[in-house]
N, C-alpha and C positions, 0 to 999 in steps of 0.2 A: 242933721236933725236928731234930737235927743230921743231916748226911748219913750218919755212921757208924751212928746209931741206926736210920735208915731202911733199912739193908741187910737183906735177907732172910737166913734161915738156909739156906745152901747145903749141905744134907746129901747127900753123895754116895751114900748107901745106898739111895735110893729116887727115884722120879720119872721124868719125861720128860726126855730129854737132847737137846741140840743139839750136834753135833760141829763143830769148826772146819773150814773148807774145806780148809786145808792141814794135813793130819794130821802131828803132831809126836810122837805117842805116845798111850797109852791114856787119859791124863789130860786130853785136850783136849775137855772137856765142861763144860756148865753145866746145873744143875738148874733147870728152868723151873717146876716145880710149886710152888716157894716164892713165886712172884710172883702177885699178884692178876691175874685175867684178865677179859676181856670181848670180845665180838664187835664190831668196828667196820668200817664201810665205808671202803675205801681207794680213792680216786679214781685212784690210779696203776695199780692192778691191775684196777680196775673191779668189785671183789667184796668181800664181807665177809671179814675176816681175823681169826684168833684173836690177840688182842693181849695184851701183858703190861705191867704197870705197873713200869717199870724205874727204880730209884733213880738220880738224877743222878750220884751218886758212882761208879756202875758204868759210866758212859758216857765214853768218851775225849773230853775237853774240848779237847785241843790239836789234834785232827785238823781239817785244812782241807778245804773242799769242792773236790774235783778238777774239778768243773764250773764253779766260780767262782774262778779263780785270782786275780782282782782283788778278791775279797772282796765283801761286801754292805754298803751304807751303814748306819750305826747307826740312822738314822731308820727304815729298813725294819724293823729288829729291834724298835724301840720300838712301831711300829704293830702288828706281829704280837702283841707282848706285851699291848698294850692290848685287842686283839680277844679274846685268850684270857681275860683277866681280866673283860671286860665281858659275854661271851656266857654266858647261864645254863647252857648245856650244857657249858661248859668246852672242853676239847680235843676238837674234832669229828673231825679227821682224824688218823689215827695216823702215827707215824714208822716208820722201818724200820731195824733194827739187825742187825749180824752179830757173833757171838761171836768174839773174838780170843784164842786160847789162849795166845799168847805174852805178851800184856800182862795177861791175866785181866780184860779189860774188853770192853765192847761197842763196836764201831766203827759209825759211822753210814753206812748205805747212801744214804739221803736224809733229809731233815728237819733239815739243818744249821741253818737259820735258826730253825726251830721250837724246836730244842734251846736255841739261844742266848736266844730269847725267854722260854722257861720258866725258864732259869737266871736271867735278869734279874728276872723276877717273884719268884723264890725269894729272890734277894738283897735285894729291896726289901720282902720280907714280904707280898707281894700274894697273895691267894687265887685259885686257879683251881678252878672248880666241878667236881663229879663226880670228885674224886680219892679213892682208897680210904684215904688217911691224912688226918687232920684238917688238917695244914698243908702238904700237897703234898710237894714234894721229889722228884718223878719225872716220867717221860714215858711215855705210852701208845705202844707200838710193837709191830709184829709182827717175828718173827725170821727173817731170810733165811738160806737155805743153798742155794747154786747156783753156777753157773759165773761167771767174771769177765765174760763177755759179757752174761749175764743181769743181772748187777749194773749194768753200764754202761747197759744198755737201760732199767732202772728209773730210773736217774739222769737220762737224757735225757727220759724221759716226764715225770718230776716237774719238772725245771727248765725244760723247753720249754713247759709248759702252765700253770704255777702261777698262781694268784690267791689272795689279793690281793697276794702278794709280787711282786717284780720278776722278770719272765720272763727267761730266759737270753738273752744277746746272740747275734748271728750267729756271732761268733768262738768263743763258748763252746760253741754247738751243733756247730760244725765240729770243734773239738778233741775233744769227747766222742764224736762219731760216728766220727771217725778211729780213736779208741781202740776203739770197738765193733767196727769192721771188723777191726782188728789182732788182736782177741781171737776172731775167727772168727764174729762175730755175723751176717755176711751170707753165710756159706758154703753156705746153701741158701735157696730161696725161702721166703717167709713161710708159705705154705700149700702145701708141695710135693706134687705128684701122684706117686703111686708109680711110674708108668711113664714119667714125663717126665725124661729125662736132664738137660736144661738146668736144671730145678728143683733138681737134686742136685749140680750142678757147682760146685766151690769158686769163691769170688769171684775169686781170683787167676788162674783159668784162663778167665774170661769175656772176651768182647770188650769194648771200651770202651762200646759201645752197651748191651750186656747188663748191664755193671757199673752203668751209670747207672740202668737200669730197676730192677735189684735194690735198689740203694741207696735210690731214691725210694720203693719199696714199703715197705721197712723203716722209713724215717724218717717216712713219712706215718702209719704205724700208731702210732709212738711219740709223735710231736709233729706233729699235723695241720697246724698253721700254718706249720711249716717244711718239711713234705713236700709241700705243695701249690704255690701260686704262687711261693713264696719259694725253692723247691728249686733253681732254676737258679743263684741266687746262692750257695747252699750248695755245689753241685757245682763251680762255677767256683773257689770258694775252696779246695776239697779237691784239685783237679787242677792248679791253677797251681803254678809253680815246682817242677817235678819231683814232683808228687803230695803236696804238703804237707810237704816236708822240714823246715820250721820247727817242725813238731810232733814230729819225730823218726821219723816213718814216713809212708809214702804209701799210695795205693790201687793203685799199679801200673798206672796208665793208660798205654796204649801211646803215645798222642800227648801231647807235652809242650807246655804253655802257660806263659806267663811274665808276671809283673807288670813294668811298666816300671822300678820301683824296684830290682828284682832284676837286671834287665838292666843297669842303670846301674852297680850295684855290681860285677857281673861284668866289665864293660868296664874299670873302673878297676883291679880286683884283678889282672887278667891282661893289662894293657896291652902290656907288652913282648913277649908271645907272639903278639900279633895285629897288630903294626905300628901300635899306637896309643900311640907313645912319649910323646906330649904329656900323656897321662893318667896316667903312671906315678906322679906325686906328688900326684894329685888324689884326694880321699876322697869328695867329693859332686859330683854332676853332674846336669843335667836337660836336656831337649831344647832345642837352641839354644845350648848351652854352647860357648864358643870357647876353645881353648887355643893357646898359641904355644910351639913347641918351640925348642930351642937354636939352630936355624938360622933362627929368626924366621918360620917358616912357620905361618900361622894356619889352624886346622882347626875347623869347626863340626860338632858331633855331634847327630844327631836320633834319637829312639827311637820305634819303631812296633810295636804289637802287634795291629793289626787291618788286614787286607788293604785295606779301603776307604779307609784314611788317605791313599792317594795321590790320591784325589779330593777330599780335604778341605783343611786349612790347610797341610799339609806343603810342597807346592811353592811356595806364596806366601811362607810364612815363611822358607823356606830361600833363596829368591831375594832377599828383602829383606835377609837377613843377609849374603849374599854381596856385595851392592851397597853397603849402608850401612857395613859394617864391613870391607870389602875383604878378605874371607875367601878364602884360596887353595883350600881343599878343603872339601867337604861330605860327611860320612860318615853313612850311615843304618845303624843297628843295628836289625834287624827280627826279628819272629816273627809268626805269624798265629794268634791264639787262636780265630779263627772258621773254621779249617781242620780237617783230620783227617789220619790217616796216609795215606789214599788221595789226598788233594788237595793236600797242602802243597808237593810238588815243582812242580806246575803253577802254583800261586799264586806261588811264588818266581819262576818264569820270567816270568809275566805282570806281576808287580810291577816287576821290573827293566826290562821292556819299556816300561812306563808312564813310568818315570823317564827312560829313554833318549829317549822321545818328547818329554818336556819339554826335555831337553838339546838336541835337534835342531830343535825347532819354536818354542820360546819363548826360552830362554836356557840356555847350558851352565852348570849349577849343580852337579849331583850327580857325585861322584867314584867312589864305590863303595858297595856294600851288604854288610854282615856279618850273617849269619843265625845265630840261636841254634839249638841242637840241637832237633830236633823228634820224634825217635823213639828207641827203646832203643839201636839201633846207633850213632846219632850221639852219644848220651849217653856210651856207653862209649868210642867212638873219639876224640871231641873234647871234650865238656863236662867230663868227669871229669879231663882233663889241662889244663884252662884255656884251651881254644881254641874259637873260633867254628866252626860246622859247615861254612860255605861263604862264600867271598868272591867277589863278582861285580863286576868292573870295568865302570864305565859310560862 
């Protein structure tokens, strides 16, 4: 049976209707009574859903999974297809679709890989059991109508916990969860108490501590493996580099933390504004990198993003560099990802004192420290115009 033959008769004069989320007019509806139905347990929602057998030709096949920007290996799709064909019950878990009135097709909320696997089986002429038509040509799915945040929540649940398919990576969870936050998904506690003001306070107005607690609560409910012991890594990834600006938006954390790779790029991109003239024509740099300016002065640059690094290899490596390569100056570019809004000023002072101690008691090595912006005021005043927040001469 062809895809065209498998399409139901969408008679607009009767039946149950699902309206598109973004209303464009009275015609933004699809008649669901024309589709075969059955109750199926959905592990994503944790309950039985009324599902419809939707023809493959009515599902947008070009849509990419926003939770998997890197795609899914074809081998994974083949394995899912083989499971679907081999299992006597056929498709056990339903997909989830949303009607798109603009395209007159269903968009996938989740089940992107399942859809591809069913299409692959259909192309090969392989039978999937328990289909309402003799030769298949469709997918069982329930129809979503909700907010963008609710949709993202479902996607994180499905991609963060799925089996046997490949579970989402840390980067994919971070991207999806940042989107969920931007859509207002964390604007109240998961189970808010009526009289608790904090539970109803918008995410953007919370302190960093309360933001972290709220985010962990939501993610643990959606994807337990990422909201438990792995959450610290998720939180660090979301808050680094001005709150995840590589994703296009951040979580608005008051205290700013930075990856060394971002610090290195910042130093090179804004070299002339910060007295780092030797870096003006450099595109890539790492700790210990030595540049020679036009006056033949040699400067070594080191990057620090943890306060305790002054107790580690930094002093020893910098001293060896100064002696072995006859370096004139050693500049440290620093931030402290292990500090907070309340403690970063003290840690800056203490860090500089530790380097001075080395200069005075071991060997004069360090010339100065340049600090990355650490809070909203410094971001506005310095970082956004390409400058380091503070320079300390040692």
